[in-house]
One Martini backbone bead per residue (centre of mass of N, CA, C, O) as a GRO file, in nm:
protein
  488
    1UNK     BB    1  26.267  23.607 -10.793
    2UNK     BB    2  26.313  23.588 -10.481
    3UNK     BB    3  26.546  23.459 -10.273
    4UNK     BB    4  26.347  23.345 -10.066
    5UNK     BB    5  26.179  23.178 -10.262
    6UNK     BB    6  26.413  23.008 -10.366
    7UNK     BB    7  26.488  22.881 -10.093
    8UNK     BB    8  26.219  22.745 -10.035
    9UNK     BB    9  26.208  22.573 -10.288
   10UNK     BB   10  26.488  22.435 -10.266
   11UNK     BB   11  26.451  22.309  -9.987
   12UNK     BB   12  26.218  22.129 -10.065
   13UNK     BB   13  26.336  21.968 -10.301
   14UNK     BB   14  26.588  21.860 -10.154
   15UNK     BB   15  26.435  21.730  -9.920
   16UNK     BB   16  26.273  21.521 -10.081
   17UNK     BB   17  26.510  21.378 -10.215
   18UNK     BB   18  26.659  21.304  -9.953
   19UNK     BB   19  26.427  21.148  -9.824
   20UNK     BB   20  26.401  20.933 -10.046
   21UNK     BB   21  26.706  20.836 -10.036
   22UNK     BB   22  26.698  20.731  -9.729
   23UNK     BB   23  26.567  20.441  -9.827
   24UNK     BB   24  26.825  20.333  -9.901
   25UNK     BB   25  26.943  19.988  -9.962
   26UNK     BB   26  27.181  19.758 -10.020
   27UNK     BB   27  26.982  19.508  -9.901
   28UNK     BB   28  26.765  19.529 -10.087
   29UNK     BB   29  26.452  19.447 -10.240
   30UNK     BB   30  26.209  19.395 -10.467
   31UNK     BB   31  25.976  19.397 -10.262
   32UNK     BB   32  26.048  19.671 -10.136
   33UNK     BB   33  26.022  19.834 -10.403
   34UNK     BB   34  25.706  19.736 -10.477
   35UNK     BB   35  25.571  19.701 -10.144
   36UNK     BB   36  25.719  19.807  -9.877
   37UNK     BB   37  25.694  19.538  -9.699
   38UNK     BB   38  25.406  19.567  -9.578
   39UNK     BB   39  25.452  19.859  -9.363
   40UNK     BB   40  25.227  20.077  -9.410
   41UNK     BB   41  25.024  20.295  -9.306
   42UNK     BB   42  24.706  20.374  -9.397
   43UNK     BB   43  24.720  20.692  -9.400
   44UNK     BB   44  24.966  20.705  -9.587
   45UNK     BB   45  24.843  20.559  -9.826
   46UNK     BB   46  24.605  20.755  -9.858
   47UNK     BB   47  24.780  21.006  -9.917
   48UNK     BB   48  24.908  20.879 -10.170
   49UNK     BB   49  24.649  20.849 -10.332
   50UNK     BB   50  24.579  21.146 -10.326
   51UNK     BB   51  24.851  21.253 -10.453
   52UNK     BB   52  24.805  21.104 -10.720
   53UNK     BB   53  24.559  21.267 -10.801
   54UNK     BB   54  24.721  21.535 -10.712
   55UNK     BB   55  24.840  21.693 -10.954
   56UNK     BB   56  24.932  21.935 -11.173
   57UNK     BB   57  24.665  21.906 -11.317
   58UNK     BB   58  24.509  22.012 -11.072
   59UNK     BB   59  24.675  22.270 -10.977
   60UNK     BB   60  24.651  22.402 -11.282
   61UNK     BB   61  24.420  22.285 -11.462
   62UNK     BB   62  24.167  22.347 -11.290
   63UNK     BB   63  24.193  22.655 -11.273
   64UNK     BB   64  24.204  22.691 -11.582
   65UNK     BB   65  23.923  22.573 -11.640
   66UNK     BB   66  23.757  22.765 -11.453
   67UNK     BB   67  23.850  23.030 -11.580
   68UNK     BB   68  23.749  22.960 -11.883
   69UNK     BB   69  23.480  22.826 -11.761
   70UNK     BB   70  23.392  22.572 -11.542
   71UNK     BB   71  23.268  22.282 -11.336
   72UNK     BB   72  23.252  22.028 -11.517
   73UNK     BB   73  23.518  21.864 -11.427
   74UNK     BB   74  23.411  21.803 -11.128
   75UNK     BB   75  23.239  21.552 -11.190
   76UNK     BB   76  23.468  21.351 -11.171
   77UNK     BB   77  23.486  21.361 -10.855
   78UNK     BB   78  23.187  21.254 -10.799
   79UNK     BB   79  23.272  20.945 -10.887
   80UNK     BB   80  23.469  20.834 -10.662
   81UNK     BB   81  23.291  20.693 -10.441
   82UNK     BB   82  23.223  20.449 -10.613
   83UNK     BB   83  23.515  20.341 -10.647
   84UNK     BB   84  23.592  20.331 -10.344
   85UNK     BB   85  23.384  20.124 -10.257
   86UNK     BB   86  23.476  19.890 -10.444
   87UNK     BB   87  23.764  19.880 -10.341
   88UNK     BB   88  23.711  19.814 -10.038
   89UNK     BB   89  23.518  19.559 -10.093
   90UNK     BB   90  23.688  19.412 -10.350
   91UNK     BB   91  23.981  19.486 -10.452
   92UNK     BB   92  24.158  19.462 -10.201
   93UNK     BB   93  24.099  19.163 -10.123
   94UNK     BB   94  24.171  19.043 -10.397
   95UNK     BB   95  24.481  19.127 -10.409
   96UNK     BB   96  24.578  19.032 -10.124
   97UNK     BB   97  24.505  18.731 -10.172
   98UNK     BB   98  24.690  18.681 -10.425
   99UNK     BB   99  24.989  18.860 -10.392
  100UNK     BB  100  25.034  18.995 -10.649
  101UNK     BB  101  25.179  19.300 -10.762
  102UNK     BB  102  25.035  19.251 -11.017
  103UNK     BB  103  24.743  19.343 -11.198
  104UNK     BB  104  24.790  19.112 -11.458
  105UNK     BB  105  24.800  18.812 -11.371
  106UNK     BB  106  24.498  18.746 -11.381
  107UNK     BB  107  24.467  18.763 -11.694
  108UNK     BB  108  24.649  18.525 -11.764
  109UNK     BB  109  24.486  18.305 -11.614
  110UNK     BB  110  24.222  18.354 -11.790
  111UNK     BB  111  24.354  18.428 -12.113
  112UNK     BB  112  24.655  18.472 -12.113
  113UNK     BB  113  24.940  18.643 -12.206
  114UNK     BB  114  24.808  18.860 -12.391
  115UNK     BB  115  24.644  19.007 -12.169
  116UNK     BB  116  24.881  19.107 -12.003
  117UNK     BB  117  25.029  19.265 -12.229
  118UNK     BB  118  24.800  19.451 -12.306
  119UNK     BB  119  24.748  19.590 -12.029
  120UNK     BB  120  25.044  19.679 -11.970
  121UNK     BB  121  25.076  19.855 -12.223
  122UNK     BB  122  24.850  20.052 -12.160
  123UNK     BB  123  24.969  20.145 -11.894
  124UNK     BB  124  25.240  20.258 -11.993
  125UNK     BB  125  25.123  20.470 -12.183
  126UNK     BB  126  24.964  20.626 -11.968
  127UNK     BB  127  25.208  20.699 -11.780
  128UNK     BB  128  25.374  20.856 -11.986
  129UNK     BB  129  25.158  21.068 -12.045
  130UNK     BB  130  25.132  21.166 -11.754
  131UNK     BB  131  25.420  21.254 -11.705
  132UNK     BB  132  25.432  21.463 -11.932
  133UNK     BB  133  25.206  21.648 -11.829
  134UNK     BB  134  25.336  21.710 -11.547
  135UNK     BB  135  25.615  21.814 -11.631
  136UNK     BB  136  25.507  22.054 -11.780
  137UNK     BB  137  25.358  22.182 -11.524
  138UNK     BB  138  25.624  22.217 -11.363
  139UNK     BB  139  25.766  22.422 -11.568
  140UNK     BB  140  25.582  22.672 -11.593
  141UNK     BB  141  25.641  22.836 -11.330
  142UNK     BB  142  25.950  22.872 -11.388
  143UNK     BB  143  25.917  23.023 -11.650
  144UNK     BB  144  25.751  23.262 -11.531
  145UNK     BB  145  25.935  23.344 -11.293
  146UNK     BB  146  26.253  23.318 -11.450
  147UNK     BB  147  26.292  23.225 -11.757
  148UNK     BB  148  26.349  22.948 -11.787
  149UNK     BB  149  26.424  22.684 -11.952
  150UNK     BB  150  26.186  22.445 -12.007
  151UNK     BB  151  26.369  22.204 -12.078
  152UNK     BB  152  26.554  22.213 -11.830
  153UNK     BB  153  26.335  22.179 -11.616
  154UNK     BB  154  26.233  21.904 -11.703
  155UNK     BB  155  26.501  21.749 -11.675
  156UNK     BB  156  26.575  21.816 -11.375
  157UNK     BB  157  26.315  21.718 -11.245
  158UNK     BB  158  26.330  21.428 -11.346
  159UNK     BB  159  26.598  21.352 -11.213
  160UNK     BB  160  26.505  21.388 -10.918
  161UNK     BB  161  26.272  21.182 -10.922
  162UNK     BB  162  26.426  20.934 -11.022
  163UNK     BB  163  26.629  20.911 -10.795
  164UNK     BB  164  26.428  20.848 -10.549
  165UNK     BB  165  26.270  20.620 -10.689
  166UNK     BB  166  26.518  20.431 -10.744
  167UNK     BB  167  26.633  20.416 -10.442
  168UNK     BB  168  26.358  20.388 -10.246
  169UNK     BB  169  26.103  20.319 -10.368
  170UNK     BB  170  25.786  20.285 -10.247
  171UNK     BB  171  25.835  20.398  -9.966
  172UNK     BB  172  25.940  20.673 -10.060
  173UNK     BB  173  25.692  20.752 -10.226
  174UNK     BB  174  25.474  20.741 -10.003
  175UNK     BB  175  25.601  20.934  -9.791
  176UNK     BB  176  25.635  21.171  -9.984
  177UNK     BB  177  25.339  21.197 -10.057
  178UNK     BB  178  25.233  21.269  -9.776
  179UNK     BB  179  25.392  21.532  -9.747
  180UNK     BB  180  25.297  21.666 -10.013
  181UNK     BB  181  24.992  21.665  -9.950
  182UNK     BB  182  25.003  21.864  -9.713
  183UNK     BB  183  25.136  22.101  -9.862
  184UNK     BB  184  24.928  22.140 -10.097
  185UNK     BB  185  24.686  22.209  -9.921
  186UNK     BB  186  24.802  22.454  -9.773
  187UNK     BB  187  24.864  22.624 -10.026
  188UNK     BB  188  24.574  22.639 -10.141
  189UNK     BB  189  24.431  22.770  -9.899
  190UNK     BB  190  24.606  23.024  -9.888
  191UNK     BB  191  24.547  23.128 -10.175
  192UNK     BB  192  24.240  23.161 -10.148
  193UNK     BB  193  24.242  23.365  -9.919
  194UNK     BB  194  24.397  23.586 -10.067
  195UNK     BB  195  24.207  23.619 -10.305
  196UNK     BB  196  23.947  23.700 -10.153
  197UNK     BB  197  24.093  23.955  -9.993
  198UNK     BB  198  24.167  24.105 -10.282
  199UNK     BB  199  23.904  24.199 -10.329
  200UNK     BB  200  23.776  24.510 -10.358
  201UNK     BB  201  23.472  24.410 -10.214
  202UNK     BB  202  23.534  24.135 -10.131
  203UNK     BB  203  23.455  23.800 -10.129
  204UNK     BB  204  23.158  23.819 -10.257
  205UNK     BB  205  23.243  23.927 -10.538
  206UNK     BB  206  23.345  23.662 -10.658
  207UNK     BB  207  23.060  23.527 -10.676
  208UNK     BB  208  22.898  23.737 -10.836
  209UNK     BB  209  23.078  23.741 -11.092
  210UNK     BB  210  23.053  23.436 -11.156
  211UNK     BB  211  22.740  23.418 -11.186
  212UNK     BB  212  22.742  23.691 -11.394
  213UNK     BB  213  22.863  23.582 -11.634
  214UNK     BB  214  22.848  23.617 -11.978
  215UNK     BB  215  22.897  23.288 -12.017
  216UNK     BB  216  22.798  23.215 -11.737
  217UNK     BB  217  22.793  23.012 -11.485
  218UNK     BB  218  23.093  22.920 -11.322
  219UNK     BB  219  22.940  22.677 -11.142
  220UNK     BB  220  22.882  22.495 -11.359
  221UNK     BB  221  22.834  22.135 -11.445
  222UNK     BB  222  22.667  22.147 -11.689
  223UNK     BB  223  22.482  22.001 -11.901
  224UNK     BB  224  22.169  21.785 -11.888
  225UNK     BB  225  22.194  21.658 -12.146
  226UNK     BB  226  22.202  21.391 -12.411
  227UNK     BB  227  22.464  21.493 -12.533
  228UNK     BB  228  22.747  21.302 -12.679
  229UNK     BB  229  22.933  21.552 -12.812
  230UNK     BB  230  22.956  21.671 -12.521
  231UNK     BB  231  23.055  21.813 -12.203
  232UNK     BB  232  22.856  21.696 -12.003
  233UNK     BB  233  22.754  21.583 -11.712
  234UNK     BB  234  22.716  21.283 -11.808
  235UNK     BB  235  22.981  21.241 -11.954
  236UNK     BB  236  23.166  21.299 -11.705
  237UNK     BB  237  23.045  21.088 -11.514
  238UNK     BB  238  23.090  20.834 -11.683
  239UNK     BB  239  23.388  20.873 -11.720
  240UNK     BB  240  23.461  20.875 -11.416
  241UNK     BB  241  23.362  20.593 -11.342
  242UNK     BB  242  23.545  20.434 -11.538
  243UNK     BB  243  23.828  20.555 -11.465
  244UNK     BB  244  23.807  20.490 -11.153
  245UNK     BB  245  23.763  20.189 -11.172
  246UNK     BB  246  24.029  20.146 -11.317
  247UNK     BB  247  24.216  20.258 -11.107
  248UNK     BB  248  24.120  20.070 -10.864
  249UNK     BB  249  24.112  19.783 -11.031
  250UNK     BB  250  24.392  19.809 -11.261
  251UNK     BB  251  24.595  19.997 -11.130
  252UNK     BB  252  24.917  19.982 -11.027
  253UNK     BB  253  24.930  20.214 -10.824
  254UNK     BB  254  24.705  20.086 -10.635
  255UNK     BB  255  24.788  19.792 -10.597
  256UNK     BB  256  25.052  19.852 -10.447
  257UNK     BB  257  24.912  19.994 -10.205
  258UNK     BB  258  24.753  19.756 -10.100
  259UNK     BB  259  25.024  19.599 -10.027
  260UNK     BB  260  25.165  19.817  -9.831
  261UNK     BB  261  24.981  19.764  -9.623
  262UNK     BB  262  24.958  19.596  -9.327
  263UNK     BB  263  24.640  19.560  -9.361
  264UNK     BB  264  24.329  19.514  -9.475
  265UNK     BB  265  24.197  19.747  -9.321
  266UNK     BB  266  24.404  19.968  -9.406
  267UNK     BB  267  24.362  19.936  -9.710
  268UNK     BB  268  24.062  20.017  -9.715
  269UNK     BB  269  24.098  20.294  -9.585
  270UNK     BB  270  24.287  20.415  -9.803
  271UNK     BB  271  24.082  20.410 -10.037
  272UNK     BB  272  23.876  20.602  -9.903
  273UNK     BB  273  24.051  20.842  -9.810
  274UNK     BB  274  24.187  20.923 -10.083
  275UNK     BB  275  23.921  20.972 -10.243
  276UNK     BB  276  23.756  21.168 -10.053
  277UNK     BB  277  23.974  21.395 -10.029
  278UNK     BB  278  23.965  21.488 -10.331
  279UNK     BB  279  23.697  21.642 -10.346
  280UNK     BB  280  23.754  21.906 -10.177
  281UNK     BB  281  24.026  21.972 -10.319
  282UNK     BB  282  23.919  22.006 -10.606
  283UNK     BB  283  23.722  22.230 -10.532
  284UNK     BB  284  23.945  22.426 -10.451
  285UNK     BB  285  24.069  22.456 -10.738
  286UNK     BB  286  23.814  22.561 -10.879
  287UNK     BB  287  23.780  22.808 -10.695
  288UNK     BB  288  24.039  22.945 -10.775
  289UNK     BB  289  23.962  22.983 -11.075
  290UNK     BB  290  23.707  23.152 -11.025
  291UNK     BB  291  23.843  23.380 -10.858
  292UNK     BB  292  24.037  23.461 -11.079
  293UNK     BB  293  23.823  23.565 -11.267
  294UNK     BB  294  23.712  23.782 -11.074
  295UNK     BB  295  23.974  23.936 -11.021
  296UNK     BB  296  24.029  24.007 -11.334
  297UNK     BB  297  23.757  24.149 -11.375
  298UNK     BB  298  23.812  24.371 -11.152
  299UNK     BB  299  24.135  24.359 -11.280
  300UNK     BB  300  24.209  24.385 -11.606
  301UNK     BB  301  24.513  24.517 -11.603
  302UNK     BB  302  24.669  24.262 -11.458
  303UNK     BB  303  24.614  24.090 -11.730
  304UNK     BB  304  24.751  23.961 -11.983
  305UNK     BB  305  24.654  23.847 -12.289
  306UNK     BB  306  24.842  23.597 -12.300
  307UNK     BB  307  24.711  23.460 -12.046
  308UNK     BB  308  24.419  23.427 -12.146
  309UNK     BB  309  24.510  23.221 -12.379
  310UNK     BB  310  24.652  23.064 -12.112
  311UNK     BB  311  24.502  22.925 -11.850
  312UNK     BB  312  24.746  22.756 -11.720
  313UNK     BB  313  24.904  23.044 -11.647
  314UNK     BB  314  24.740  23.211 -11.436
  315UNK     BB  315  24.818  23.103 -11.158
  316UNK     BB  316  25.124  23.146 -11.176
  317UNK     BB  317  25.097  23.452 -11.228
  318UNK     BB  318  24.969  23.525 -10.959
  319UNK     BB  319  25.199  23.429 -10.781
  320UNK     BB  320  25.410  23.625 -10.896
  321UNK     BB  321  25.240  23.916 -10.883
  322UNK     BB  322  25.069  23.890 -10.580
  323UNK     BB  323  25.253  23.752 -10.392
  324UNK     BB  324  25.438  23.737 -10.131
  325UNK     BB  325  25.717  23.694  -9.993
  326UNK     BB  326  25.753  23.331  -9.960
  327UNK     BB  327  25.475  23.235 -10.075
  328UNK     BB  328  25.574  23.176 -10.353
  329UNK     BB  329  25.761  22.944 -10.278
  330UNK     BB  330  25.538  22.769 -10.147
  331UNK     BB  331  25.353  22.737 -10.399
  332UNK     BB  332  25.564  22.612 -10.583
  333UNK     BB  333  25.614  22.375 -10.393
  334UNK     BB  334  25.324  22.265 -10.415
  335UNK     BB  335  25.331  22.203 -10.716
  336UNK     BB  336  25.569  22.011 -10.693
  337UNK     BB  337  25.437  21.813 -10.502
  338UNK     BB  338  25.216  21.718 -10.693
  339UNK     BB  339  25.405  21.619 -10.927
  340UNK     BB  340  25.616  21.437 -10.785
  341UNK     BB  341  25.423  21.223 -10.670
  342UNK     BB  342  25.311  21.120 -10.945
  343UNK     BB  343  25.572  21.056 -11.098
  344UNK     BB  344  25.694  20.858 -10.892
  345UNK     BB  345  25.464  20.656 -10.916
  346UNK     BB  346  25.495  20.595 -11.219
  347UNK     BB  347  25.783  20.496 -11.213
  348UNK     BB  348  25.746  20.258 -11.014
  349UNK     BB  349  25.510  20.106 -11.159
  350UNK     BB  350  25.641  20.072 -11.437
  351UNK     BB  351  25.886  19.910 -11.337
  352UNK     BB  352  25.720  19.677 -11.219
  353UNK     BB  353  25.595  19.585 -11.489
  354UNK     BB  354  25.854  19.519 -11.637
  355UNK     BB  355  25.932  19.294 -11.442
  356UNK     BB  356  25.662  19.112 -11.409
  357UNK     BB  357  25.565  19.118 -11.739
  358UNK     BB  358  25.868  19.101 -11.903
  359UNK     BB  359  26.102  18.959 -11.740
  360UNK     BB  360  26.018  18.706 -11.571
  361UNK     BB  361  25.890  18.526 -11.800
  362UNK     BB  362  26.191  18.512 -11.956
  363UNK     BB  363  26.357  18.516 -11.651
  364UNK     BB  364  26.317  18.288 -11.403
  365UNK     BB  365  26.636  18.268 -11.293
  366UNK     BB  366  26.653  18.526 -11.173
  367UNK     BB  367  26.764  18.736 -10.943
  368UNK     BB  368  26.722  18.985 -10.715
  369UNK     BB  369  26.949  19.155 -10.833
  370UNK     BB  370  26.829  19.169 -11.118
  371UNK     BB  371  26.561  19.298 -11.042
  372UNK     BB  372  26.676  19.565 -10.933
  373UNK     BB  373  26.813  19.649 -11.195
  374UNK     BB  374  26.555  19.663 -11.367
  375UNK     BB  375  26.406  19.874 -11.196
  376UNK     BB  376  26.620  20.105 -11.233
  377UNK     BB  377  26.637  20.114 -11.538
  378UNK     BB  378  26.332  20.157 -11.590
  379UNK     BB  379  26.310  20.427 -11.446
  380UNK     BB  380  26.486  20.582 -11.647
  381UNK     BB  381  26.339  20.520 -11.913
  382UNK     BB  382  26.060  20.628 -11.835
  383UNK     BB  383  26.157  20.915 -11.772
  384UNK     BB  384  26.256  20.983 -12.061
  385UNK     BB  385  25.979  20.950 -12.198
  386UNK     BB  386  25.841  21.173 -12.032
  387UNK     BB  387  26.011  21.406 -12.146
  388UNK     BB  388  25.919  21.385 -12.439
  389UNK     BB  389  25.618  21.440 -12.382
  390UNK     BB  390  25.652  21.714 -12.243
  391UNK     BB  391  25.761  21.860 -12.494
  392UNK     BB  392  25.505  21.798 -12.670
  393UNK     BB  393  25.306  21.973 -12.470
  394UNK     BB  394  25.375  22.278 -12.545
  395UNK     BB  395  25.121  22.295 -12.770
  396UNK     BB  396  24.909  22.289 -12.556
  397UNK     BB  397  24.622  22.442 -12.430
  398UNK     BB  398  24.477  22.195 -12.263
  399UNK     BB  399  24.572  21.964 -12.032
  400UNK     BB  400  24.311  21.828 -11.954
  401UNK     BB  401  24.213  21.744 -12.234
  402UNK     BB  402  24.465  21.588 -12.319
  403UNK     BB  403  24.471  21.380 -12.087
  404UNK     BB  404  24.184  21.263 -12.110
  405UNK     BB  405  24.217  21.163 -12.397
  406UNK     BB  406  24.462  20.977 -12.355
  407UNK     BB  407  24.345  20.798 -12.127
  408UNK     BB  408  24.106  20.691 -12.296
  409UNK     BB  409  24.279  20.556 -12.516
  410UNK     BB  410  24.512  20.394 -12.351
  411UNK     BB  411  24.328  20.203 -12.185
  412UNK     BB  412  24.178  19.997 -12.390
  413UNK     BB  413  23.943  19.878 -12.206
  414UNK     BB  414  24.062  19.691 -11.962
  415UNK     BB  415  23.821  19.677 -11.770
  416UNK     BB  416  23.656  19.477 -11.940
  417UNK     BB  417  23.854  19.238 -11.907
  418UNK     BB  418  23.843  19.225 -11.600
  419UNK     BB  419  23.531  19.174 -11.577
  420UNK     BB  420  23.534  18.910 -11.732
  421UNK     BB  421  23.718  18.761 -11.517
  422UNK     BB  422  23.506  18.804 -11.262
  423UNK     BB  423  23.299  18.638 -11.364
  424UNK     BB  424  23.172  18.325 -11.311
  425UNK     BB  425  23.169  18.291 -11.597
  426UNK     BB  426  23.327  18.129 -11.845
  427UNK     BB  427  23.556  18.265 -12.069
  428UNK     BB  428  23.641  18.265 -12.379
  429UNK     BB  429  23.939  18.336 -12.521
  430UNK     BB  430  23.842  18.413 -12.806
  431UNK     BB  431  23.623  18.609 -12.710
  432UNK     BB  432  23.817  18.807 -12.573
  433UNK     BB  433  23.967  18.886 -12.830
  434UNK     BB  434  23.725  18.994 -12.983
  435UNK     BB  435  23.653  19.211 -12.775
  436UNK     BB  436  23.922  19.370 -12.795
  437UNK     BB  437  23.914  19.439 -13.093
  438UNK     BB  438  23.645  19.594 -13.079
  439UNK     BB  439  23.728  19.800 -12.860
  440UNK     BB  440  23.962  19.929 -13.018
  441UNK     BB  441  23.789  20.018 -13.258
  442UNK     BB  442  23.606  20.209 -13.099
  443UNK     BB  443  23.827  20.394 -12.990
  444UNK     BB  444  23.943  20.475 -13.266
  445UNK     BB  445  23.686  20.598 -13.383
  446UNK     BB  446  23.632  20.819 -13.171
  447UNK     BB  447  23.920  20.954 -13.184
  448UNK     BB  448  23.917  20.993 -13.524
  449UNK     BB  449  23.655  21.121 -13.634
  450UNK     BB  450  23.733  21.429 -13.635
  451UNK     BB  451  24.016  21.428 -13.761
  452UNK     BB  452  23.918  21.234 -14.026
  453UNK     BB  453  23.619  21.253 -14.101
  454UNK     BB  454  23.429  21.031 -14.024
  455UNK     BB  455  23.171  20.850 -14.059
  456UNK     BB  456  22.905  20.926 -13.862
  457UNK     BB  457  22.899  20.935 -13.529
  458UNK     BB  458  23.001  21.194 -13.310
  459UNK     BB  459  23.180  21.159 -13.018
  460UNK     BB  460  23.302  21.205 -12.732
  461UNK     BB  461  23.621  21.125 -12.620
  462UNK     BB  462  23.542  21.032 -12.328
  463UNK     BB  463  23.377  20.772 -12.452
  464UNK     BB  464  23.596  20.566 -12.525
  465UNK     BB  465  23.615  20.406 -12.254
  466UNK     BB  466  23.318  20.332 -12.227
  467UNK     BB  467  23.273  20.179 -12.505
  468UNK     BB  468  23.522  19.999 -12.499
  469UNK     BB  469  23.458  19.847 -12.238
  470UNK     BB  470  23.173  19.749 -12.320
  471UNK     BB  471  23.257  19.590 -12.572
  472UNK     BB  472  23.439  19.384 -12.440
  473UNK     BB  473  23.235  19.266 -12.244
  474UNK     BB  474  22.984  19.202 -12.428
  475UNK     BB  475  23.123  19.047 -12.658
  476UNK     BB  476  23.263  18.836 -12.482
  477UNK     BB  477  23.004  18.721 -12.356
  478UNK     BB  478  22.835  18.654 -12.620
  479UNK     BB  479  23.052  18.488 -12.767
  480UNK     BB  480  23.053  18.261 -12.560
  481UNK     BB  481  22.758  18.175 -12.593
  482UNK     BB  482  22.776  18.105 -12.896
  483UNK     BB  483  23.004  17.893 -12.882
  484UNK     BB  484  22.854  17.699 -12.687
  485UNK     BB  485  22.599  17.648 -12.866
  486UNK     BB  486  22.764  17.513 -13.105
  487UNK     BB  487  22.888  17.268 -12.930
  488UNK     BB  488  22.592  17.143 -12.830
   0.00000   0.00000   0.00000
């Protein structure tokens, strides 16, 4: 890596950390830490929601997926408008009216403390897995660029992110997210333009080679068959609808941002803006992966065989070997921008859940000073757990597949429990417990069917959240009806 690239990258990283730390206040409060004092403009919150979506999983994983296969995973993005619409119309007013910064207080009121602990535990597991996936992808470019020890990169990057998340709270996270979102979009657009004009026969060659690929059209969105054992168009779409409704409806990352906006109108705008912006930007990342395939098909001697076997490494390798001095540093800074924004969000939201759902119920007399201490200690602990997961991710072949599988499993179908609480009909608490037990059993069965060679129909792992959520909702609903009919 040229010294100029290193200076560009280092200046960006130090700048973001310093900017985040500048929000530190000695007289700060727990409310400021968790909801930014309800003072952030709507467009900034929207950029933060967008930056939370566009993690290193998108920046490196999406091009890797498109390079190795096709645009099937882009179907996930196509489901976002549905979730964004419901968020703006129902979820944002619902949470801002309730006032609680925790997404799971509502579940305790409906079904008792067990529901709150169940949902918050699922959320914490999901965020730790997400942090680990992203920290791993942050370390990959630096490993390829300079041969740095990947363990050291993971640890140092985590320390920097934890520092400004812990000191600046949600306001620092949101404003840093907005800056990082602008940088990562600019870097991706610039990289695509360079890729297209580096094609030997011009930009159109990239598209012709992709369409005529021996493995099939690289722009394919997947098969439209009803096969539920493979990642078809419909499997990805249904998975995307459920996971995005869960994100917008009961994910602490999003609920905190609804509270951070100044007004209800700005909060609704942020939900729509952040979600819709992700669609063209994710398409940009898939297009980068497709053009990378065409570029190295036209120039086969430029890509080592070892890189072909690790699709997630191809984009960083192109940055290292093909981009001019200065731009390399900018692109690596863009990748870091994507990852740092998402990890800082996870750190802040996970610490908030530890405080609101685990500390406050057992220590109701604690002061605001104690609350701040819990938030900062929790930030460090969650960050350390993310480092452990990141190191475990080193043996993963496709980070997109690994992350989607983990998120489907760890979600625990908690969207189904949330929907049970939202319907006008009063749901029996015992029926809700039965529904949760059955939903977890369904998720476990789908997740372990292939690994343990369990008997019965083997479904694609993406469907774990779909069927788990449906089982919780339907069984809880009908169990309530049965229990009421027996008492009458």
